[in-house]
Steps between C-alpha positions, in 0.01 A plus 500: 500500500814396689426133435457557127823700492686222683359255246656700215831528685502121538450466124793732439711320760448167326574662164832646621609190689725421202651849550321658206151628422437376148277704271243223464477465879460877546236507225307216663503679837381822331222306323380356831512847660310654208236227518427611857545870420803526729783740421816296561851535363685166520834663417473744791393216728796288386739783576341552842525129584862480385598813694331387820555124500803465271493130409319375810197378309375282785494794742313712247259216431430455871430872538257526208327172589440624856301797370252288304232360731202469267460144371372608159793736449737219600345267241501771232862583580603137450324496162657832400848381603453195277406728210815706555720191524366362172498836319864492386499126420793450740429337833777558753552296816478806727167601343357158577652505848332833584169384354512183709595703808186714457279198442636320807483803729146577393379138493410508131540187288 
């Protein structure tokens, strides 16, 4: 369960990398969680990330990535991050940077 939780925190991290969790991004994360019958609050996660990491998104990304070891969860996480990025119709440079960081670290094309 820790890997799945880290996956959702990565989604939230990417969503807040523009310093705001937009409603459409939060809704998309909730939809993904509901699809897998996981109780997850993206707003609480965003607050936790911001309190712990402040604006050090790379440090947070490294931490959550290190938890996920399962290849299938890594691939799913990349797909889910893409869904979150596209959900608000605004693609920010930092979102893409964190997505590419995950892909590179995990060896996913």
